[in-house]
C-alpha positions as CSV (number, residue, x, y, z in Angstrom):
1,M,68.6,-23.7,-83.2
2,L,67.9,-20.0,-83.7
3,V,65.0,-19.3,-81.3
4,L,63.0,-16.1,-81.7
5,V,61.0,-15.0,-78.7
6,D,58.3,-12.4,-78.7
7,Q,58.5,-9.8,-76.0
8,D,54.9,-8.8,-75.0
9,G,53.3,-11.9,-73.7
10,P,56.0,-14.5,-73.4
11,L,58.5,-12.2,-71.6
12,A,56.6,-9.0,-70.4
13,D,53.2,-9.5,-68.8
14,F,51.2,-7.1,-71.0
15,E,48.0,-8.4,-69.6
16,A,48.8,-7.8,-66.0
17,G,50.2,-4.4,-66.7
18,F,47.0,-3.3,-68.5
19,C,44.6,-4.7,-65.9
20,S,46.5,-2.8,-63.2
21,R,46.5,0.5,-65.1
22,W,42.9,0.1,-66.1
23,S,41.6,-0.6,-62.6
24,E,43.7,2.3,-61.2
25,K,42.5,4.8,-63.8
26,Y,38.9,3.6,-64.2
27,P,37.9,1.9,-60.9
28,D,34.2,2.1,-61.8
29,R,34.7,0.0,-65.0
30,P,34.8,-3.8,-65.2
31,V,38.0,-5.7,-66.0
32,V,37.9,-8.7,-68.3
33,P,39.6,-11.5,-66.4
34,T,42.7,-13.0,-68.1
35,E,41.2,-16.5,-68.2
36,Q,38.1,-15.2,-70.0
37,R,40.0,-13.4,-72.8
38,R,39.1,-14.7,-76.3
39,S,40.6,-12.0,-78.5
40,F,44.3,-11.3,-78.9
41,Y,43.7,-7.6,-78.9
42,I,42.5,-6.2,-75.5
43,K,40.4,-3.5,-77.2
44,D,38.2,-6.1,-78.8
45,E,37.2,-7.4,-75.4
46,Y,35.7,-4.2,-74.2
47,P,32.8,-1.9,-75.4
48,A,33.6,0.2,-78.4
49,E,33.3,3.4,-76.4
50,Y,36.3,2.3,-74.3
51,R,38.7,1.7,-77.1
52,E,40.4,5.1,-77.2
53,D,40.9,4.9,-73.4
54,I,42.5,1.5,-73.9
55,M,44.8,2.7,-76.6
56,E,45.8,5.7,-74.5
57,I,46.8,3.5,-71.5
58,Q,48.8,1.1,-73.7
59,S,50.7,4.0,-75.4
60,S,51.2,6.1,-72.2
61,P,54.7,6.9,-70.9
62,G,55.9,4.2,-68.5
63,F,53.4,1.6,-69.5
64,I,55.7,-0.8,-71.4
65,L,58.6,-0.1,-69.0
66,G,56.4,-1.0,-66.0
67,L,55.3,-4.4,-67.3
68,P,56.2,-7.2,-64.9
69,L,58.5,-10.1,-66.0
70,I,56.6,-13.3,-66.8
71,P,57.6,-16.0,-64.2
72,G,60.0,-18.5,-65.6
73,A,60.9,-16.4,-68.7
74,L,64.5,-15.5,-67.7
75,D,65.3,-19.0,-66.6
76,A,64.0,-20.3,-69.9
77,L,66.2,-17.9,-72.0
78,H,69.3,-18.8,-70.0
79,G,68.3,-22.5,-70.4
80,M,68.1,-22.2,-74.1
81,E,71.6,-20.7,-74.2
82,A,72.9,-23.4,-72.0
83,E,71.6,-26.0,-74.5
84,G,73.5,-24.3,-77.3
85,D,70.6,-22.3,-78.9
86,E,70.9,-18.8,-80.3
87,V,68.2,-16.6,-78.9
88,R,66.8,-13.3,-80.2
89,I,63.9,-11.1,-79.0
90,L,61.6,-10.5,-81.9
91,T,59.1,-7.8,-81.1
92,S,56.6,-5.5,-82.8
93,P,56.1,-1.9,-81.7
94,L,52.7,-0.5,-81.1
95,T,51.2,1.7,-83.8
96,R,51.4,4.6,-81.4
97,Y,55.1,4.0,-81.0
98,H,56.4,7.2,-79.5
99,N,56.9,5.8,-76.0
100,C,56.8,2.1,-76.9
101,V,60.0,1.7,-78.9
102,M,62.3,3.3,-76.3
103,E,60.6,1.6,-73.4
104,K,60.9,-1.9,-75.1
105,Y,64.7,-1.5,-75.1
106,A,64.7,-0.1,-71.5
107,W,62.5,-3.0,-70.3
108,V,64.9,-5.6,-71.7
109,D,67.8,-3.8,-70.2
110,R,66.1,-3.6,-66.8
111,H,64.8,-7.2,-66.6
112,L,67.2,-9.2,-68.8
113,G,70.4,-7.2,-68.7
114,P,72.3,-5.1,-71.2
115,D,73.6,-8.1,-73.1
116,W,70.1,-8.8,-74.3
117,V,69.5,-5.3,-75.6
118,R,71.7,-6.1,-78.6
119,R,69.6,-9.2,-79.3
120,I,66.4,-7.2,-79.9
121,I,64.9,-7.3,-83.4
122,L,62.1,-4.7,-83.8
123,T,59.8,-5.0,-86.8
124,K,56.1,-4.8,-87.7
125,D,56.5,-7.9,-90.0
126,K,58.0,-10.9,-88.3
127,T,57.9,-13.0,-91.5
128,M,60.9,-11.0,-92.7
129,V,63.1,-12.5,-90.0
130,R,64.8,-15.8,-90.3
131,G,64.9,-18.3,-87.5
132,D,64.1,-22.0,-86.6
133,V,61.2,-21.3,-84.3
134,L,59.2,-18.2,-83.1
135,I,57.7,-18.3,-79.6
136,D,54.8,-15.9,-79.8
137,D,51.4,-15.6,-78.1
138,K,49.6,-14.2,-81.2
139,P,47.4,-17.0,-82.6
140,E,48.2,-16.3,-86.2
141,I,51.1,-14.4,-87.7
142,T,51.1,-13.3,-91.3
143,G,53.2,-10.9,-93.4
144,Y,54.9,-10.4,-96.6
145,F,56.8,-13.7,-96.7
146,I,56.1,-17.3,-96.0
147,P,57.8,-17.7,-92.6
148,V,60.8,-19.9,-92.4
149,W,60.3,-20.4,-88.7
150,E,57.8,-22.7,-87.0
151,H,55.3,-20.7,-84.9
152,L,55.2,-22.0,-81.3
153,V,52.1,-20.5,-79.7
154,F,52.9,-19.3,-76.2
155,D,50.0,-20.5,-74.0
156,A,47.3,-18.0,-73.3
157,A,43.5,-18.1,-72.9
158,Y,43.0,-16.1,-76.1
159,N,44.9,-18.5,-78.4
160,V,43.5,-21.9,-77.3
161,D,41.9,-22.4,-80.7
162,S,45.3,-22.1,-82.5
163,L,46.3,-25.2,-84.5
164,S,50.0,-24.5,-84.1
165,R,52.2,-26.3,-81.6
166,R,51.9,-24.9,-78.1
167,I,54.7,-24.0,-75.6
168,S,55.0,-22.5,-72.1
169,W,57.9,-21.8,-69.7
170,T,57.2,-25.1,-67.9
171,D,57.5,-27.3,-70.9
172,W,59.7,-25.3,-73.3
173,R,62.7,-27.7,-73.0
174,Q,60.7,-30.7,-73.9
175,V,59.0,-29.0,-76.9
176,L,62.3,-27.7,-78.4
177,R,64.0,-31.1,-78.0
178,Q,61.1,-32.8,-79.8
179,I,61.5,-30.3,-82.7
180,K,65.2,-30.9,-82.8
181,I,64.8,-34.7,-82.8
182,A,62.1,-34.5,-85.5
183,R,64.2,-32.4,-87.7
184,G,67.3,-34.4,-87.1
185,T,69.2,-31.3,-86.0
186,T,70.5,-32.5,-82.6
187,G,74.1,-31.3,-82.4
188,M,73.9,-29.5,-85.7
189,S,74.4,-25.8,-86.4
190,W,71.2,-23.7,-86.4
191,R,72.5,-22.0,-89.6
192,G,72.1,-25.3,-91.5
193,T,68.5,-25.7,-90.2
194,V,67.5,-22.2,-91.2
195,G,69.1,-22.6,-94.6
196,R,67.1,-25.7,-95.4
197,M,63.9,-24.0,-94.2
198,V,64.5,-21.0,-96.5
199,E,65.0,-23.3,-99.5
200,Q,61.8,-25.2,-98.7
201,A,59.8,-22.0,-98.3
202,E,61.2,-20.6,-101.6
203,Q,60.4,-23.8,-103.5
204,S,56.8,-23.9,-102.1
205,Q,56.1,-20.3,-103.1
206,Q,54.5,-20.4,-106.5
207,E,54.7,-16.7,-107.4
208,P,57.0,-14.0,-106.1
209,H,55.3,-11.2,-104.1
210,A,57.1,-8.4,-106.0
211,P,59.6,-8.0,-108.8
212,R,63.2,-8.0,-107.7
213,H,64.4,-5.2,-110.0
214,W,63.7,-1.5,-109.6
215,Y,62.3,-1.2,-113.1
216,G,59.6,-3.7,-112.4
217,S,58.5,-2.4,-109.0
218,P,54.8,-1.7,-108.3
219,Q,55.5,2.0,-108.1
220,G,57.4,2.1,-111.4
221,R,60.9,3.6,-111.9
222,G,62.5,4.3,-108.6
223,G,59.6,2.7,-106.6
224,R,60.1,1.1,-103.3
225,I,60.5,-2.7,-103.4
226,G,59.0,-4.6,-100.5
227,G,55.9,-5.3,-98.6
228,P,53.9,-3.3,-96.1
229,V,55.4,-2.5,-92.7
């Protein structure tokens, strides 16, 4: 299978990194414990007057690079490869991207090794990327296209209400094997699986999102074709 893995959450401990920086910079302010988190976005867990401070920490130099590696993540990636899966890191940059983008690459190089750097796919819309499964801690992922991958929710306190299949670095092998058996793809090429999923997604889509020709684009002649980034 072609396995897409989110970076912040499943691989890099964004939560621990933020709590450490927050306590260091604002020792007089409370920290929301990880197990009490109910929102995917940290800023939504704190009073509105703290939001700019939260965004400043997350986009500050060295924040992304300093995130600790999630226990079991590296062994899981190597284990997927050993079972014949293709693995890519599918990650979205922060809106305040100036430090984030470079540091995401540097983080992967530091913790996973240079061979993994070339496997990074950086995009704000993950539905535009093909794969068999996406391991991601975000409870709901939407975008321009109907995804061809199955969303496997990486276990966290803030996504317990998600209806998608769950996964962690303790049970990943069992979950992926169940999916392969259910799809009848054991021993088959992941390319065949993706191809069938693309065909199913295209058939289920009643109306195209945008015209395929330049002369029918929403902006008119010469307009940009494609969805929001």
